[in-house]
C-alpha positions as CSV (number, residue, x, y, z in Angstrom):
1,M,9.4,-15.3,45.0
2,E,6.2,-13.1,45.0
3,Q,4.6,-13.1,41.8
4,Q,4.4,-9.9,39.9
5,H,0.9,-8.8,38.9
6,P,0.9,-6.7,35.4
7,W,-1.0,-3.7,34.9
8,R,-3.0,-4.7,31.9
9,I,-3.3,-2.0,29.1
10,V,-5.5,-2.1,25.7
11,Q,-5.0,0.2,23.0
12,L,-7.7,1.2,20.5
13,T,-6.6,3.4,17.9
14,D,-7.7,5.1,14.6
15,S,-11.5,4.1,14.7
16,H,-12.4,7.0,12.3
17,L,-16.0,6.8,13.6
18,Y,-18.8,9.1,11.9
19,K,-21.8,10.5,13.3
20,D,-23.8,8.3,10.8
21,P,-23.0,4.7,11.9
22,S,-23.5,3.2,8.3
23,S,-20.8,5.7,6.9
24,R,-17.6,4.1,5.2
25,L,-13.9,4.9,4.8
26,M,-12.3,3.6,1.9
27,G,-15.2,1.1,1.5
28,M,-15.3,-0.1,5.2
29,N,-18.2,0.5,7.6
30,T,-15.8,1.9,10.6
31,A,-18.8,1.2,13.3
32,A,-18.9,-2.3,12.3
33,S,-14.9,-2.9,12.1
34,F,-14.9,-1.2,15.4
35,K,-17.5,-3.1,16.9
36,A,-15.7,-6.3,15.7
37,V,-12.4,-5.2,17.4
38,V,-14.5,-4.6,20.4
39,D,-15.8,-7.9,20.6
40,L,-12.5,-9.3,20.0
41,V,-11.0,-7.7,22.9
42,R,-14.0,-8.8,25.0
43,K,-13.5,-12.5,23.8
44,E,-9.6,-12.6,24.4
45,R,-9.2,-9.9,27.6
46,D,-10.7,-11.2,30.7
47,Q,-9.1,-8.2,32.7
48,I,-8.3,-4.6,31.7
49,D,-7.2,-2.2,33.8
50,Y,-7.3,0.8,31.4
51,I,-8.2,1.4,27.7
52,L,-6.0,4.1,25.5
53,G,-7.8,5.5,22.6
54,T,-4.6,7.1,20.7
55,G,-6.5,9.3,18.2
56,D,-8.4,9.8,15.3
57,I,-11.3,8.6,17.4
58,T,-13.5,10.0,14.6
59,Q,-13.3,11.0,10.9
60,D,-15.7,14.0,11.4
61,A,-15.4,15.2,15.0
62,S,-18.8,14.1,15.7
63,I,-20.1,14.0,19.2
64,E,-22.1,10.9,18.0
65,G,-18.8,9.3,16.8
66,Y,-16.8,10.1,20.2
67,N,-19.9,8.7,22.1
68,R,-19.8,5.4,20.2
69,F,-16.1,5.0,21.0
70,R,-16.6,6.1,24.7
71,E,-20.0,3.9,25.3
72,A,-17.8,0.6,23.5
73,A,-14.6,1.3,25.7
74,L,-16.3,1.8,29.1
75,A,-18.2,-1.6,28.7
76,L,-14.9,-3.3,28.4
77,C,-13.2,-1.3,31.2
78,P,-14.5,1.6,33.4
79,N,-10.9,3.1,33.2
80,M,-10.6,5.2,29.5
81,A,-8.3,8.1,28.0
82,W,-7.9,9.1,24.8
83,I,-6.0,11.7,22.8
84,P,-6.5,13.5,19.7
85,G,-5.7,12.6,16.2
86,N,-5.3,14.9,12.9
87,H,-9.1,13.9,12.3
88,D,-10.0,15.1,15.8
89,E,-10.6,18.4,17.3
90,A,-8.6,19.0,20.7
91,E,-10.7,21.5,22.0
92,L,-14.0,19.9,21.3
93,M,-12.9,16.5,22.9
94,Q,-11.8,18.5,26.0
95,R,-15.7,20.0,26.6
96,L,-17.6,17.0,25.0
97,P,-21.1,17.0,27.2
98,F,-19.9,13.6,29.0
99,E,-20.0,13.4,32.9
100,T,-16.4,12.2,32.5
101,S,-14.0,14.1,30.1
102,H,-11.4,11.3,29.5
103,Y,-9.0,13.7,28.6
104,S,-6.3,12.7,31.2
105,K,-2.6,13.9,30.7
106,I,-1.2,11.7,33.4
107,I,-2.4,8.4,34.5
108,D,-0.7,6.9,37.4
109,H,-0.5,3.7,38.9
110,E,1.8,2.0,41.6
111,H,4.7,1.0,39.4
112,W,3.8,2.9,36.1
113,R,3.0,6.2,34.7
114,I,1.4,7.1,31.5
115,V,2.0,10.4,29.7
116,L,-0.5,11.4,27.2
117,L,0.8,14.0,24.7
118,D,-1.5,15.8,22.3
119,S,0.6,16.0,18.9
120,S,-2.5,17.3,16.8
121,I,-2.7,20.7,14.9
122,L,-6.3,21.5,14.0
123,K,-7.0,21.0,10.3
124,T,-3.5,19.6,9.8
125,V,-2.3,16.1,8.9
126,Y,1.2,16.0,10.2
127,G,2.0,16.5,14.1
128,R,3.8,18.8,16.4
129,L,4.5,19.0,20.0
130,D,4.3,22.7,21.1
131,A,6.6,24.3,23.6
132,P,4.3,24.0,26.6
133,E,3.4,20.1,25.7
134,L,7.2,19.5,25.7
135,Q,7.8,21.3,28.8
136,F,4.6,19.2,30.4
137,L,6.5,16.1,29.1
138,G,9.6,17.0,30.5
139,D,8.2,17.8,33.9
140,A,6.0,14.7,33.8
141,L,8.7,12.5,33.4
142,A,11.0,14.4,36.1
143,S,8.2,13.9,38.7
144,A,7.4,10.1,38.0
145,G,9.5,9.3,41.1
146,D,10.3,5.4,40.9
147,R,7.7,4.8,38.2
148,H,8.6,3.5,34.9
149,V,7.1,5.5,32.1
150,L,5.0,4.7,28.9
151,V,4.7,7.7,26.8
152,T,1.8,7.9,24.2
153,L,0.9,10.3,21.3
154,H,-1.0,10.2,18.0
155,H,1.8,10.6,15.2
156,N,4.8,8.5,14.6
157,P,8.0,9.7,16.3
158,I,10.1,7.7,14.1
159,P,9.8,7.0,10.5
160,S,7.6,4.4,9.4
161,G,9.4,3.6,5.9
162,S,6.5,4.7,3.9
163,V,7.5,8.2,2.3
164,W,4.0,9.5,2.2
165,L,3.1,8.7,5.5
166,D,6.6,10.2,6.7
167,N,5.6,13.5,5.4
168,H,2.7,13.2,7.9
169,C,4.5,12.3,11.0
170,L,5.7,14.2,14.0
171,K,7.5,17.2,12.5
172,N,9.6,18.0,15.7
173,S,10.6,14.4,16.7
174,E,14.2,15.6,17.6
175,D,12.6,17.9,20.3
176,F,10.4,14.9,21.5
177,H,13.7,12.8,21.8
178,A,15.7,15.2,23.3
179,V,13.3,15.3,26.2
180,I,12.9,11.6,26.4
181,E,16.7,11.0,26.2
182,R,17.3,12.9,29.3
183,H,15.1,10.3,31.4
184,A,15.9,6.7,31.7
185,N,12.5,5.9,33.4
186,V,10.7,6.0,29.6
187,K,10.4,2.2,28.8
188,V,7.6,2.6,26.2
189,I,6.5,4.9,23.3
190,L,3.2,4.3,21.8
191,W,1.5,5.7,18.8
192,G,-1.3,5.3,16.4
193,H,-1.9,7.1,13.0
194,I,0.0,5.0,10.6
195,H,-2.2,2.3,10.6
196,Q,0.4,-0.5,10.6
197,F,2.2,-2.8,13.3
198,V,5.6,-1.5,14.7
199,D,7.5,-3.2,17.6
200,K,11.2,-2.0,17.7
201,E,13.7,-1.7,20.5
202,I,15.7,1.6,20.4
203,D,18.6,2.4,22.8
204,G,16.8,0.1,25.4
205,R,13.3,1.6,24.8
206,R,10.2,-0.1,23.2
207,Y,8.9,1.9,19.9
208,L,5.3,0.6,19.4
209,A,2.4,1.4,16.6
210,T,-0.7,-0.6,16.2
211,P,-3.1,-1.5,13.6
212,S,-6.3,0.7,13.1
213,T,-9.7,-0.6,14.2
214,C,-10.8,-0.2,10.4
215,V,-8.7,0.4,7.0
216,Q,-4.9,-0.4,7.2
217,F,-2.1,1.0,5.0
218,A,0.3,-0.9,3.2
219,P,3.7,-0.8,4.8
220,Q,7.1,0.3,2.8
221,Q,5.3,2.6,0.0
222,V,6.3,5.9,-1.6
223,D,2.7,6.7,-2.3
224,F,-0.8,5.7,-0.7
225,K,-1.7,2.4,-1.0
226,A,-4.2,0.3,1.5
227,D,-3.6,-3.0,2.8
228,D,-5.8,-6.1,2.9
229,A,-4.5,-6.8,6.4
230,S,-7.2,-7.2,9.0
231,P,-8.3,-4.4,11.7
232,G,-6.7,-5.0,15.3
233,Y,-5.8,-3.6,18.9
234,R,-2.9,-3.9,20.8
235,W,-2.7,-5.2,24.8
236,L,0.0,-4.3,26.9
237,D,0.8,-5.9,30.0
238,L,3.2,-3.6,32.1
239,Y,5.1,-5.3,35.0
240,P,6.3,-3.6,38.3
241,D,10.0,-4.3,37.3
242,G,9.7,-2.4,34.4
243,H,9.2,-4.9,31.6
244,I,6.5,-5.5,29.1
245,E,4.4,-8.2,27.3
246,T,2.6,-7.0,24.5
247,A,1.4,-8.2,21.1
248,V,-1.3,-7.2,18.3
249,S,-4.6,-9.1,18.0
250,R,-6.8,-8.9,14.6
251,V,-10.3,-9.8,13.7
252,T,-10.8,-12.5,11.4
253,V,-14.3,-11.7,10.3
254,Q,-14.7,-10.4,6.4
255,L,-14.5,-6.4,6.3
256,D,-14.8,-4.8,2.9
257,V,-12.1,-2.3,1.9
258,D,-11.2,-0.6,-1.6
259,L,-8.0,-1.4,-2.1
260,Q,-7.8,0.8,-5.2
261,S,-8.5,4.0,-3.0
262,A,-6.1,7.1,-3.4
263,G,-6.5,8.5,-0.2
264,Y,-8.7,8.9,2.9
C-alpha cells in the first residue's frame, strides 16, 4: 500500500509582540516567549510545509512587531500566512511594506484547502464574520473540489467555558456554522484568541484551539484569570484521506507571568 505523506502545518498564535522587544504583557516578555516557542518548533519539527499565524500577532499593531513574527516564521519555513486578531489592524496587515503580504485567504494543496477568515473588528475585542466574509467562506468551500478543508479564524466559534472569554467570542457563530454545515468537506476548524488548549470532535469535525506563544488564560473562569501553563504551539499533519494528527507542545523554560493581573 502506498504510504500517505501528510501536509505538515505549524500554528503560532497570539504572540502579542510589541515594537519594543523588551516590552512585557502581564509580566511576560512576549518577544522572549515567542523566541522560546520558535526555538522549540525548530527542535521538534524537522519538516514544515506551512506556518499559520492565527491573530494577535502584535499587541500594538507595530510594523516592528509584525516583522519580528515574520522573520522568525520564515526562518522556520518559507511558506507563511497570517490573519488578524482583535489586537491587530487588518488593513495595516494588508499593506505592510514586505515583499510578500502573507495575507492569504486560500491556501491550496493537492488534497487539502486552508480557508483563512478575518473575524476581527477594529478596536473591538469580540469577533464577527460580516456578510462578504461568510459569502467568501461558502464560495471557498463550494469550489474546493475533492479537497478536504481546514477553516481558520481568530475568535472562538464555540464556547470556551469561561464566561469572560465567551463575551469576546465570534458573535455570529450561528451564521458561521450554518455555512460549515452545508459542506461535508470541512474537517477542521482552528482558532486562537482564548490562550487555551481545545480539542473536540463535533458532528465529525475537529475543533481545535491552541495556547498562546506568551501568557495563558486559566480555563473555566467567570472573570479574567491568568494561568501558569507554559507558552506553546500546535502542529498538524493533514493526510490525503482527510484524517489529521495534531498535538500541542509547550516550552519548558521558565518565563515570568503576573498571575495576579486583572486583565491585559
